[in-house]
Chimera marker file (.cmm) of the C-alpha trace (Angstrom):
<marker_set name="trace">
<marker id="1" x="-26.305" y="-18.911" z="-29.154" r="1" g="1" b="0" radius="0.5"/>
<marker id="2" x="-28.194" y="-15.727" z="-30.073" r="1" g="1" b="0" radius="0.5"/>
<marker id="3" x="-28.356" y="-14.647" z="-26.420" r="1" g="1" b="0" radius="0.5"/>
<marker id="4" x="-24.577" y="-14.924" z="-25.962" r="1" g="1" b="0" radius="0.5"/>
<marker id="5" x="-23.967" y="-13.046" z="-29.230" r="1" g="1" b="0" radius="0.5"/>
<marker id="6" x="-26.267" y="-10.257" z="-28.054" r="1" g="1" b="0" radius="0.5"/>
<marker id="7" x="-24.459" y="-10.109" z="-24.688" r="1" g="1" b="0" radius="0.5"/>
<marker id="8" x="-21.079" y="-9.893" z="-26.414" r="1" g="1" b="0" radius="0.5"/>
<marker id="9" x="-22.352" y="-7.111" z="-28.690" r="1" g="1" b="0" radius="0.5"/>
<marker id="10" x="-23.786" y="-5.191" z="-25.718" r="1" g="1" b="0" radius="0.5"/>
<marker id="11" x="-20.441" y="-5.555" z="-23.919" r="1" g="1" b="0" radius="0.5"/>
<marker id="12" x="-18.497" y="-4.247" z="-26.910" r="1" g="1" b="0" radius="0.5"/>
<marker id="13" x="-20.854" y="-1.300" z="-27.394" r="1" g="1" b="0" radius="0.5"/>
<marker id="14" x="-20.743" y="-0.466" z="-23.672" r="1" g="1" b="0" radius="0.5"/>
<marker id="15" x="-16.940" y="-0.511" z="-23.728" r="1" g="1" b="0" radius="0.5"/>
<marker id="16" x="-16.881" y="1.741" z="-26.785" r="1" g="1" b="0" radius="0.5"/>
<marker id="17" x="-19.320" y="4.184" z="-25.167" r="1" g="1" b="0" radius="0.5"/>
<marker id="18" x="-17.240" y="4.257" z="-21.978" r="1" g="1" b="0" radius="0.5"/>
<marker id="19" x="-14.059" y="4.893" z="-23.975" r="1" g="1" b="0" radius="0.5"/>
<marker id="20" x="-15.721" y="7.812" z="-25.787" r="1" g="1" b="0" radius="0.5"/>
<marker id="21" x="-16.753" y="9.375" z="-22.457" r="1" g="1" b="0" radius="0.5"/>
<marker id="22" x="-13.162" y="9.394" z="-21.225" r="1" g="1" b="0" radius="0.5"/>
<marker id="23" x="-11.654" y="12.671" z="-22.435" r="1" g="1" b="0" radius="0.5"/>
<marker id="24" x="-8.064" y="12.696" z="-23.528" r="1" g="1" b="0" radius="0.5"/>
<marker id="25" x="-5.946" y="15.555" z="-24.775" r="1" g="1" b="0" radius="0.5"/>
<marker id="26" x="-2.354" y="14.746" z="-25.590" r="1" g="1" b="0" radius="0.5"/>
<marker id="27" x="-1.594" y="18.247" z="-26.894" r="1" g="1" b="0" radius="0.5"/>
<marker id="28" x="0.647" y="18.979" z="-23.891" r="1" g="1" b="0" radius="0.5"/>
<marker id="29" x="2.632" y="15.800" z="-24.639" r="1" g="1" b="0" radius="0.5"/>
<marker id="30" x="3.213" y="16.645" z="-28.317" r="1" g="1" b="0" radius="0.5"/>
<marker id="31" x="6.578" y="18.347" z="-27.616" r="1" g="1" b="0" radius="0.5"/>
<marker id="32" x="7.898" y="14.818" z="-26.878" r="1" g="1" b="0" radius="0.5"/>
<marker id="33" x="7.036" y="13.578" z="-30.385" r="1" g="1" b="0" radius="0.5"/>
<marker id="34" x="10.045" y="13.397" z="-32.689" r="1" g="1" b="0" radius="0.5"/>
<marker id="35" x="13.537" y="11.990" z="-32.751" r="1" g="1" b="0" radius="0.5"/>
<marker id="36" x="16.022" y="13.004" z="-30.086" r="1" g="1" b="0" radius="0.5"/>
<marker id="37" x="19.792" y="12.360" z="-29.922" r="1" g="1" b="0" radius="0.5"/>
<marker id="38" x="21.930" y="12.996" z="-26.883" r="1" g="1" b="0" radius="0.5"/>
<marker id="39" x="23.762" y="11.478" z="-23.990" r="1" g="1" b="0" radius="0.5"/>
<marker id="40" x="22.656" y="9.873" z="-20.764" r="1" g="1" b="0" radius="0.5"/>
<marker id="41" x="24.291" y="8.467" z="-17.670" r="1" g="1" b="0" radius="0.5"/>
<marker id="42" x="22.948" y="5.506" z="-15.712" r="1" g="1" b="0" radius="0.5"/>
<marker id="43" x="23.760" y="5.790" z="-11.982" r="1" g="1" b="0" radius="0.5"/>
<marker id="44" x="27.429" y="6.817" z="-11.791" r="1" g="1" b="0" radius="0.5"/>
<marker id="45" x="28.485" y="5.610" z="-15.239" r="1" g="1" b="0" radius="0.5"/>
<marker id="46" x="29.978" y="8.034" z="-17.769" r="1" g="1" b="0" radius="0.5"/>
<marker id="47" x="27.691" y="9.779" z="-20.257" r="1" g="1" b="0" radius="0.5"/>
<marker id="48" x="26.963" y="7.558" z="-23.280" r="1" g="1" b="0" radius="0.5"/>
<marker id="49" x="25.191" y="8.143" z="-26.566" r="1" g="1" b="0" radius="0.5"/>
<marker id="50" x="21.449" y="7.758" z="-26.189" r="1" g="1" b="0" radius="0.5"/>
<marker id="51" x="18.326" y="8.346" z="-28.247" r="1" g="1" b="0" radius="0.5"/>
<marker id="52" x="14.613" y="8.817" z="-27.688" r="1" g="1" b="0" radius="0.5"/>
<marker id="53" x="11.982" y="8.441" z="-30.366" r="1" g="1" b="0" radius="0.5"/>
<marker id="54" x="8.527" y="9.812" z="-29.591" r="1" g="1" b="0" radius="0.5"/>
<marker id="55" x="5.475" y="8.941" z="-31.695" r="1" g="1" b="0" radius="0.5"/>
<marker id="56" x="1.694" y="9.076" z="-31.536" r="1" g="1" b="0" radius="0.5"/>
<marker id="57" x="0.013" y="5.678" z="-31.525" r="1" g="1" b="0" radius="0.5"/>
<marker id="58" x="-3.329" y="3.890" z="-31.138" r="1" g="1" b="0" radius="0.5"/>
<marker id="59" x="-5.441" y="6.521" z="-32.864" r="1" g="1" b="0" radius="0.5"/>
<marker id="60" x="-3.392" y="9.314" z="-31.208" r="1" g="1" b="0" radius="0.5"/>
<marker id="61" x="-4.611" y="8.277" z="-27.731" r="1" g="1" b="0" radius="0.5"/>
<marker id="62" x="-1.088" y="7.439" z="-26.558" r="1" g="1" b="0" radius="0.5"/>
<marker id="63" x="2.387" y="8.887" z="-26.956" r="1" g="1" b="0" radius="0.5"/>
<marker id="64" x="5.061" y="6.206" z="-27.167" r="1" g="1" b="0" radius="0.5"/>
<marker id="65" x="8.636" y="6.988" z="-26.170" r="1" g="1" b="0" radius="0.5"/>
<marker id="66" x="11.412" y="4.546" z="-27.066" r="1" g="1" b="0" radius="0.5"/>
<marker id="67" x="14.736" y="5.119" z="-25.286" r="1" g="1" b="0" radius="0.5"/>
<marker id="68" x="17.969" y="3.424" z="-26.317" r="1" g="1" b="0" radius="0.5"/>
<marker id="69" x="21.170" y="3.541" z="-24.315" r="1" g="1" b="0" radius="0.5"/>
<marker id="70" x="24.397" y="1.543" z="-24.218" r="1" g="1" b="0" radius="0.5"/>
<marker id="71" x="25.596" y="0.721" z="-20.698" r="1" g="1" b="0" radius="0.5"/>
<marker id="72" x="29.230" y="-0.254" z="-20.075" r="1" g="1" b="0" radius="0.5"/>
<marker id="73" x="28.441" y="-3.332" z="-17.965" r="1" g="1" b="0" radius="0.5"/>
<marker id="74" x="24.975" y="-4.260" z="-19.257" r="1" g="1" b="0" radius="0.5"/>
<marker id="75" x="25.267" y="-3.568" z="-22.977" r="1" g="1" b="0" radius="0.5"/>
<marker id="76" x="22.338" y="-2.169" z="-24.943" r="1" g="1" b="0" radius="0.5"/>
<marker id="77" x="19.291" y="-1.103" z="-22.949" r="1" g="1" b="0" radius="0.5"/>
<marker id="78" x="15.889" y="-0.321" z="-24.404" r="1" g="1" b="0" radius="0.5"/>
<marker id="79" x="12.946" y="1.190" z="-22.577" r="1" g="1" b="0" radius="0.5"/>
<marker id="80" x="9.446" y="2.132" z="-23.697" r="1" g="1" b="0" radius="0.5"/>
<marker id="81" x="6.990" y="4.527" z="-22.103" r="1" g="1" b="0" radius="0.5"/>
<marker id="82" x="3.323" y="4.843" z="-23.035" r="1" g="1" b="0" radius="0.5"/>
<marker id="83" x="1.786" y="8.142" z="-21.939" r="1" g="1" b="0" radius="0.5"/>
<marker id="84" x="-1.589" y="9.788" z="-22.247" r="1" g="1" b="0" radius="0.5"/>
<marker id="85" x="-3.065" y="12.971" z="-20.835" r="1" g="1" b="0" radius="0.5"/>
<marker id="86" x="-6.327" y="14.728" z="-20.183" r="1" g="1" b="0" radius="0.5"/>
<marker id="87" x="-6.943" y="18.442" z="-20.853" r="1" g="1" b="0" radius="0.5"/>
<marker id="88" x="-5.792" y="19.328" z="-17.323" r="1" g="1" b="0" radius="0.5"/>
<marker id="89" x="-2.369" y="17.701" z="-17.872" r="1" g="1" b="0" radius="0.5"/>
<marker id="90" x="-3.036" y="14.648" z="-15.701" r="1" g="1" b="0" radius="0.5"/>
<marker id="91" x="-0.913" y="11.797" z="-17.025" r="1" g="1" b="0" radius="0.5"/>
<marker id="92" x="-1.317" y="8.039" z="-17.102" r="1" g="1" b="0" radius="0.5"/>
<marker id="93" x="1.962" y="6.221" z="-17.778" r="1" g="1" b="0" radius="0.5"/>
<marker id="94" x="3.272" y="2.695" z="-18.339" r="1" g="1" b="0" radius="0.5"/>
<marker id="95" x="7.016" y="1.944" z="-18.493" r="1" g="1" b="0" radius="0.5"/>
<marker id="96" x="8.836" y="-1.165" z="-19.745" r="1" g="1" b="0" radius="0.5"/>
<marker id="97" x="12.592" y="-1.888" z="-19.851" r="1" g="1" b="0" radius="0.5"/>
<marker id="98" x="14.681" y="-4.585" z="-21.498" r="1" g="1" b="0" radius="0.5"/>
<marker id="99" x="16.471" y="-5.379" z="-18.230" r="1" g="1" b="0" radius="0.5"/>
<marker id="100" x="13.277" y="-6.024" z="-16.231" r="1" g="1" b="0" radius="0.5"/>
<marker id="101" x="10.308" y="-8.379" z="-16.703" r="1" g="1" b="0" radius="0.5"/>
<marker id="102" x="7.960" y="-6.136" z="-14.750" r="1" g="1" b="0" radius="0.5"/>
<marker id="103" x="6.287" y="-2.912" z="-15.786" r="1" g="1" b="0" radius="0.5"/>
<marker id="104" x="6.011" y="0.351" z="-13.907" r="1" g="1" b="0" radius="0.5"/>
<marker id="105" x="2.626" y="2.056" z="-13.808" r="1" g="1" b="0" radius="0.5"/>
<marker id="106" x="2.222" y="5.647" z="-12.784" r="1" g="1" b="0" radius="0.5"/>
<marker id="107" x="0.398" y="8.906" z="-12.713" r="1" g="1" b="0" radius="0.5"/>
<marker id="108" x="1.747" y="12.362" z="-13.155" r="1" g="1" b="0" radius="0.5"/>
<marker id="109" x="1.138" y="15.953" z="-14.078" r="1" g="1" b="0" radius="0.5"/>
<marker id="110" x="2.330" y="18.463" z="-16.627" r="1" g="1" b="0" radius="0.5"/>
<marker id="111" x="3.094" y="21.778" z="-14.968" r="1" g="1" b="0" radius="0.5"/>
<marker id="112" x="3.995" y="24.337" z="-17.622" r="1" g="1" b="0" radius="0.5"/>
<marker id="113" x="6.658" y="22.595" z="-19.678" r="1" g="1" b="0" radius="0.5"/>
<marker id="114" x="7.685" y="20.106" z="-16.975" r="1" g="1" b="0" radius="0.5"/>
<marker id="115" x="6.230" y="16.600" z="-16.881" r="1" g="1" b="0" radius="0.5"/>
<marker id="116" x="6.636" y="14.671" z="-13.617" r="1" g="1" b="0" radius="0.5"/>
<marker id="117" x="5.476" y="11.066" z="-13.255" r="1" g="1" b="0" radius="0.5"/>
<marker id="118" x="5.770" y="8.772" z="-10.245" r="1" g="1" b="0" radius="0.5"/>
<marker id="119" x="5.634" y="5.141" z="-11.338" r="1" g="1" b="0" radius="0.5"/>
<marker id="120" x="5.753" y="1.936" z="-9.303" r="1" g="1" b="0" radius="0.5"/>
<marker id="121" x="5.835" y="-1.767" z="-10.072" r="1" g="1" b="0" radius="0.5"/>
<marker id="122" x="2.563" y="-3.639" z="-9.739" r="1" g="1" b="0" radius="0.5"/>
<marker id="123" x="3.763" y="-5.225" z="-6.469" r="1" g="1" b="0" radius="0.5"/>
<marker id="124" x="3.890" y="-1.768" z="-4.859" r="1" g="1" b="0" radius="0.5"/>
<marker id="125" x="7.640" y="-1.707" z="-4.230" r="1" g="1" b="0" radius="0.5"/>
<marker id="126" x="9.636" y="1.509" z="-4.478" r="1" g="1" b="0" radius="0.5"/>
<marker id="127" x="9.430" y="3.113" z="-7.860" r="1" g="1" b="0" radius="0.5"/>
<marker id="128" x="10.896" y="5.855" z="-10.003" r="1" g="1" b="0" radius="0.5"/>
<marker id="129" x="10.086" y="9.538" z="-10.454" r="1" g="1" b="0" radius="0.5"/>
<marker id="130" x="10.484" y="10.537" z="-14.108" r="1" g="1" b="0" radius="0.5"/>
<marker id="131" x="10.948" y="14.231" z="-14.900" r="1" g="1" b="0" radius="0.5"/>
<marker id="132" x="10.873" y="15.486" z="-18.486" r="1" g="1" b="0" radius="0.5"/>
<marker id="133" x="11.921" y="19.122" z="-18.946" r="1" g="1" b="0" radius="0.5"/>
<marker id="134" x="10.340" y="20.329" z="-22.207" r="1" g="1" b="0" radius="0.5"/>
<marker id="135" x="11.005" y="24.055" z="-21.678" r="1" g="1" b="0" radius="0.5"/>
<marker id="136" x="13.225" y="24.298" z="-24.780" r="1" g="1" b="0" radius="0.5"/>
<marker id="137" x="11.449" y="22.985" z="-27.928" r="1" g="1" b="0" radius="0.5"/>
<marker id="138" x="14.753" y="21.699" z="-29.346" r="1" g="1" b="0" radius="0.5"/>
<marker id="139" x="16.125" y="20.199" z="-26.136" r="1" g="1" b="0" radius="0.5"/>
<marker id="140" x="14.724" y="17.527" z="-23.840" r="1" g="1" b="0" radius="0.5"/>
<marker id="141" x="16.094" y="16.776" z="-20.397" r="1" g="1" b="0" radius="0.5"/>
<marker id="142" x="15.193" y="13.560" z="-18.594" r="1" g="1" b="0" radius="0.5"/>
<marker id="143" x="15.958" y="12.598" z="-15.018" r="1" g="1" b="0" radius="0.5"/>
<marker id="144" x="14.865" y="9.463" z="-13.207" r="1" g="1" b="0" radius="0.5"/>
<marker id="145" x="15.146" y="9.239" z="-9.427" r="1" g="1" b="0" radius="0.5"/>
<marker id="146" x="14.236" y="6.379" z="-7.104" r="1" g="1" b="0" radius="0.5"/>
<marker id="147" x="11.389" y="6.951" z="-4.646" r="1" g="1" b="0" radius="0.5"/>
<marker id="148" x="13.433" y="5.656" z="-1.705" r="1" g="1" b="0" radius="0.5"/>
<marker id="149" x="14.415" y="7.910" z="1.188" r="1" g="1" b="0" radius="0.5"/>
<marker id="150" x="17.902" y="8.400" z="-0.237" r="1" g="1" b="0" radius="0.5"/>
<marker id="151" x="16.468" y="9.447" z="-3.641" r="1" g="1" b="0" radius="0.5"/>
<marker id="152" x="19.445" y="8.292" z="-5.733" r="1" g="1" b="0" radius="0.5"/>
<marker id="153" x="19.369" y="9.450" z="-9.312" r="1" g="1" b="0" radius="0.5"/>
<marker id="154" x="19.084" y="6.487" z="-11.647" r="1" g="1" b="0" radius="0.5"/>
<marker id="155" x="19.320" y="8.172" z="-15.041" r="1" g="1" b="0" radius="0.5"/>
<marker id="156" x="19.974" y="11.635" z="-16.391" r="1" g="1" b="0" radius="0.5"/>
<marker id="157" x="20.114" y="12.641" z="-20.018" r="1" g="1" b="0" radius="0.5"/>
<marker id="158" x="20.061" y="15.650" z="-22.308" r="1" g="1" b="0" radius="0.5"/>
<marker id="159" x="18.792" y="15.319" z="-25.865" r="1" g="1" b="0" radius="0.5"/>
<marker id="160" x="18.639" y="17.571" z="-28.923" r="1" g="1" b="0" radius="0.5"/>
<marker id="161" x="15.801" y="17.333" z="-31.424" r="1" g="1" b="0" radius="0.5"/>
<marker id="162" x="17.000" y="15.617" z="-34.577" r="1" g="1" b="0" radius="0.5"/>
<marker id="163" x="16.309" y="17.822" z="-37.587" r="1" g="1" b="0" radius="0.5"/>
<link id1="1" id2="2" r="1" g="1" b="0" radius="0.2"/>
<link id1="2" id2="3" r="1" g="1" b="0" radius="0.2"/>
<link id1="3" id2="4" r="1" g="1" b="0" radius="0.2"/>
<link id1="4" id2="5" r="1" g="1" b="0" radius="0.2"/>
<link id1="5" id2="6" r="1" g="1" b="0" radius="0.2"/>
<link id1="6" id2="7" r="1" g="1" b="0" radius="0.2"/>
<link id1="7" id2="8" r="1" g="1" b="0" radius="0.2"/>
<link id1="8" id2="9" r="1" g="1" b="0" radius="0.2"/>
<link id1="9" id2="10" r="1" g="1" b="0" radius="0.2"/>
<link id1="10" id2="11" r="1" g="1" b="0" radius="0.2"/>
<link id1="11" id2="12" r="1" g="1" b="0" radius="0.2"/>
<link id1="12" id2="13" r="1" g="1" b="0" radius="0.2"/>
<link id1="13" id2="14" r="1" g="1" b="0" radius="0.2"/>
<link id1="14" id2="15" r="1" g="1" b="0" radius="0.2"/>
<link id1="15" id2="16" r="1" g="1" b="0" radius="0.2"/>
<link id1="16" id2="17" r="1" g="1" b="0" radius="0.2"/>
<link id1="17" id2="18" r="1" g="1" b="0" radius="0.2"/>
<link id1="18" id2="19" r="1" g="1" b="0" radius="0.2"/>
<link id1="19" id2="20" r="1" g="1" b="0" radius="0.2"/>
<link id1="20" id2="21" r="1" g="1" b="0" radius="0.2"/>
<link id1="21" id2="22" r="1" g="1" b="0" radius="0.2"/>
<link id1="22" id2="23" r="1" g="1" b="0" radius="0.2"/>
<link id1="23" id2="24" r="1" g="1" b="0" radius="0.2"/>
<link id1="24" id2="25" r="1" g="1" b="0" radius="0.2"/>
<link id1="25" id2="26" r="1" g="1" b="0" radius="0.2"/>
<link id1="26" id2="27" r="1" g="1" b="0" radius="0.2"/>
<link id1="27" id2="28" r="1" g="1" b="0" radius="0.2"/>
<link id1="28" id2="29" r="1" g="1" b="0" radius="0.2"/>
<link id1="29" id2="30" r="1" g="1" b="0" radius="0.2"/>
<link id1="30" id2="31" r="1" g="1" b="0" radius="0.2"/>
<link id1="31" id2="32" r="1" g="1" b="0" radius="0.2"/>
<link id1="32" id2="33" r="1" g="1" b="0" radius="0.2"/>
<link id1="33" id2="34" r="1" g="1" b="0" radius="0.2"/>
<link id1="34" id2="35" r="1" g="1" b="0" radius="0.2"/>
<link id1="35" id2="36" r="1" g="1" b="0" radius="0.2"/>
<link id1="36" id2="37" r="1" g="1" b="0" radius="0.2"/>
<link id1="37" id2="38" r="1" g="1" b="0" radius="0.2"/>
<link id1="38" id2="39" r="1" g="1" b="0" radius="0.2"/>
<link id1="39" id2="40" r="1" g="1" b="0" radius="0.2"/>
<link id1="40" id2="41" r="1" g="1" b="0" radius="0.2"/>
<link id1="41" id2="42" r="1" g="1" b="0" radius="0.2"/>
<link id1="42" id2="43" r="1" g="1" b="0" radius="0.2"/>
<link id1="43" id2="44" r="1" g="1" b="0" radius="0.2"/>
<link id1="44" id2="45" r="1" g="1" b="0" radius="0.2"/>
<link id1="45" id2="46" r="1" g="1" b="0" radius="0.2"/>
<link id1="46" id2="47" r="1" g="1" b="0" radius="0.2"/>
<link id1="47" id2="48" r="1" g="1" b="0" radius="0.2"/>
<link id1="48" id2="49" r="1" g="1" b="0" radius="0.2"/>
<link id1="49" id2="50" r="1" g="1" b="0" radius="0.2"/>
<link id1="50" id2="51" r="1" g="1" b="0" radius="0.2"/>
<link id1="51" id2="52" r="1" g="1" b="0" radius="0.2"/>
<link id1="52" id2="53" r="1" g="1" b="0" radius="0.2"/>
<link id1="53" id2="54" r="1" g="1" b="0" radius="0.2"/>
<link id1="54" id2="55" r="1" g="1" b="0" radius="0.2"/>
<link id1="55" id2="56" r="1" g="1" b="0" radius="0.2"/>
<link id1="56" id2="57" r="1" g="1" b="0" radius="0.2"/>
<link id1="57" id2="58" r="1" g="1" b="0" radius="0.2"/>
<link id1="58" id2="59" r="1" g="1" b="0" radius="0.2"/>
<link id1="59" id2="60" r="1" g="1" b="0" radius="0.2"/>
<link id1="60" id2="61" r="1" g="1" b="0" radius="0.2"/>
<link id1="61" id2="62" r="1" g="1" b="0" radius="0.2"/>
<link id1="62" id2="63" r="1" g="1" b="0" radius="0.2"/>
<link id1="63" id2="64" r="1" g="1" b="0" radius="0.2"/>
<link id1="64" id2="65" r="1" g="1" b="0" radius="0.2"/>
<link id1="65" id2="66" r="1" g="1" b="0" radius="0.2"/>
<link id1="66" id2="67" r="1" g="1" b="0" radius="0.2"/>
<link id1="67" id2="68" r="1" g="1" b="0" radius="0.2"/>
<link id1="68" id2="69" r="1" g="1" b="0" radius="0.2"/>
<link id1="69" id2="70" r="1" g="1" b="0" radius="0.2"/>
<link id1="70" id2="71" r="1" g="1" b="0" radius="0.2"/>
<link id1="71" id2="72" r="1" g="1" b="0" radius="0.2"/>
<link id1="72" id2="73" r="1" g="1" b="0" radius="0.2"/>
<link id1="73" id2="74" r="1" g="1" b="0" radius="0.2"/>
<link id1="74" id2="75" r="1" g="1" b="0" radius="0.2"/>
<link id1="75" id2="76" r="1" g="1" b="0" radius="0.2"/>
<link id1="76" id2="77" r="1" g="1" b="0" radius="0.2"/>
<link id1="77" id2="78" r="1" g="1" b="0" radius="0.2"/>
<link id1="78" id2="79" r="1" g="1" b="0" radius="0.2"/>
<link id1="79" id2="80" r="1" g="1" b="0" radius="0.2"/>
<link id1="80" id2="81" r="1" g="1" b="0" radius="0.2"/>
<link id1="81" id2="82" r="1" g="1" b="0" radius="0.2"/>
<link id1="82" id2="83" r="1" g="1" b="0" radius="0.2"/>
<link id1="83" id2="84" r="1" g="1" b="0" radius="0.2"/>
<link id1="84" id2="85" r="1" g="1" b="0" radius="0.2"/>
<link id1="85" id2="86" r="1" g="1" b="0" radius="0.2"/>
<link id1="86" id2="87" r="1" g="1" b="0" radius="0.2"/>
<link id1="87" id2="88" r="1" g="1" b="0" radius="0.2"/>
<link id1="88" id2="89" r="1" g="1" b="0" radius="0.2"/>
<link id1="89" id2="90" r="1" g="1" b="0" radius="0.2"/>
<link id1="90" id2="91" r="1" g="1" b="0" radius="0.2"/>
<link id1="91" id2="92" r="1" g="1" b="0" radius="0.2"/>
<link id1="92" id2="93" r="1" g="1" b="0" radius="0.2"/>
<link id1="93" id2="94" r="1" g="1" b="0" radius="0.2"/>
<link id1="94" id2="95" r="1" g="1" b="0" radius="0.2"/>
<link id1="95" id2="96" r="1" g="1" b="0" radius="0.2"/>
<link id1="96" id2="97" r="1" g="1" b="0" radius="0.2"/>
<link id1="97" id2="98" r="1" g="1" b="0" radius="0.2"/>
<link id1="98" id2="99" r="1" g="1" b="0" radius="0.2"/>
<link id1="99" id2="100" r="1" g="1" b="0" radius="0.2"/>
<link id1="100" id2="101" r="1" g="1" b="0" radius="0.2"/>
<link id1="101" id2="102" r="1" g="1" b="0" radius="0.2"/>
<link id1="102" id2="103" r="1" g="1" b="0" radius="0.2"/>
<link id1="103" id2="104" r="1" g="1" b="0" radius="0.2"/>
<link id1="104" id2="105" r="1" g="1" b="0" radius="0.2"/>
<link id1="105" id2="106" r="1" g="1" b="0" radius="0.2"/>
<link id1="106" id2="107" r="1" g="1" b="0" radius="0.2"/>
<link id1="107" id2="108" r="1" g="1" b="0" radius="0.2"/>
<link id1="108" id2="109" r="1" g="1" b="0" radius="0.2"/>
<link id1="109" id2="110" r="1" g="1" b="0" radius="0.2"/>
<link id1="110" id2="111" r="1" g="1" b="0" radius="0.2"/>
<link id1="111" id2="112" r="1" g="1" b="0" radius="0.2"/>
<link id1="112" id2="113" r="1" g="1" b="0" radius="0.2"/>
<link id1="113" id2="114" r="1" g="1" b="0" radius="0.2"/>
<link id1="114" id2="115" r="1" g="1" b="0" radius="0.2"/>
<link id1="115" id2="116" r="1" g="1" b="0" radius="0.2"/>
<link id1="116" id2="117" r="1" g="1" b="0" radius="0.2"/>
<link id1="117" id2="118" r="1" g="1" b="0" radius="0.2"/>
<link id1="118" id2="119" r="1" g="1" b="0" radius="0.2"/>
<link id1="119" id2="120" r="1" g="1" b="0" radius="0.2"/>
<link id1="120" id2="121" r="1" g="1" b="0" radius="0.2"/>
<link id1="121" id2="122" r="1" g="1" b="0" radius="0.2"/>
<link id1="122" id2="123" r="1" g="1" b="0" radius="0.2"/>
<link id1="123" id2="124" r="1" g="1" b="0" radius="0.2"/>
<link id1="124" id2="125" r="1" g="1" b="0" radius="0.2"/>
<link id1="125" id2="126" r="1" g="1" b="0" radius="0.2"/>
<link id1="126" id2="127" r="1" g="1" b="0" radius="0.2"/>
<link id1="127" id2="128" r="1" g="1" b="0" radius="0.2"/>
<link id1="128" id2="129" r="1" g="1" b="0" radius="0.2"/>
<link id1="129" id2="130" r="1" g="1" b="0" radius="0.2"/>
<link id1="130" id2="131" r="1" g="1" b="0" radius="0.2"/>
<link id1="131" id2="132" r="1" g="1" b="0" radius="0.2"/>
<link id1="132" id2="133" r="1" g="1" b="0" radius="0.2"/>
<link id1="133" id2="134" r="1" g="1" b="0" radius="0.2"/>
<link id1="134" id2="135" r="1" g="1" b="0" radius="0.2"/>
<link id1="135" id2="136" r="1" g="1" b="0" radius="0.2"/>
<link id1="136" id2="137" r="1" g="1" b="0" radius="0.2"/>
<link id1="137" id2="138" r="1" g="1" b="0" radius="0.2"/>
<link id1="138" id2="139" r="1" g="1" b="0" radius="0.2"/>
<link id1="139" id2="140" r="1" g="1" b="0" radius="0.2"/>
<link id1="140" id2="141" r="1" g="1" b="0" radius="0.2"/>
<link id1="141" id2="142" r="1" g="1" b="0" radius="0.2"/>
<link id1="142" id2="143" r="1" g="1" b="0" radius="0.2"/>
<link id1="143" id2="144" r="1" g="1" b="0" radius="0.2"/>
<link id1="144" id2="145" r="1" g="1" b="0" radius="0.2"/>
<link id1="145" id2="146" r="1" g="1" b="0" radius="0.2"/>
<link id1="146" id2="147" r="1" g="1" b="0" radius="0.2"/>
<link id1="147" id2="148" r="1" g="1" b="0" radius="0.2"/>
<link id1="148" id2="149" r="1" g="1" b="0" radius="0.2"/>
<link id1="149" id2="150" r="1" g="1" b="0" radius="0.2"/>
<link id1="150" id2="151" r="1" g="1" b="0" radius="0.2"/>
<link id1="151" id2="152" r="1" g="1" b="0" radius="0.2"/>
<link id1="152" id2="153" r="1" g="1" b="0" radius="0.2"/>
<link id1="153" id2="154" r="1" g="1" b="0" radius="0.2"/>
<link id1="154" id2="155" r="1" g="1" b="0" radius="0.2"/>
<link id1="155" id2="156" r="1" g="1" b="0" radius="0.2"/>
<link id1="156" id2="157" r="1" g="1" b="0" radius="0.2"/>
<link id1="157" id2="158" r="1" g="1" b="0" radius="0.2"/>
<link id1="158" id2="159" r="1" g="1" b="0" radius="0.2"/>
<link id1="159" id2="160" r="1" g="1" b="0" radius="0.2"/>
<link id1="160" id2="161" r="1" g="1" b="0" radius="0.2"/>
<link id1="161" id2="162" r="1" g="1" b="0" radius="0.2"/>
<link id1="162" id2="163" r="1" g="1" b="0" radius="0.2"/>
</marker_set>
């Protein structure tokens, strides 16, 4: 019993030490934090009211984005993105949507005020390229494009920071 307790403790301490070695710096993602109101279009549907709420979470190691959108044929859609960054602007991302049981996992890069992430489902099928334009501190533009050869745009939205 003591031996297994010691092994568990060593495992926990090793995990904590490993986590401390991994450097994160979400400062380049902070422009996403806040409440955003705007409109978005899904595929060829008309622009509809949409919102994004960005918040720090899990001891500030992750930025969580919650998107809400009403689609004419599908009704309300919710999506969540979990993002984190290192000091060089390399991004790790996880995306979840109310219309899909699977998650998308991706990597990306912040270049200036533009965040680009390519994310794919765990089965390796075609994915989505997410582009966040953060060049205006009070406006956020989001486009999502499929990674197929045709590159059809899936979603485009423009949001104003809620004051």
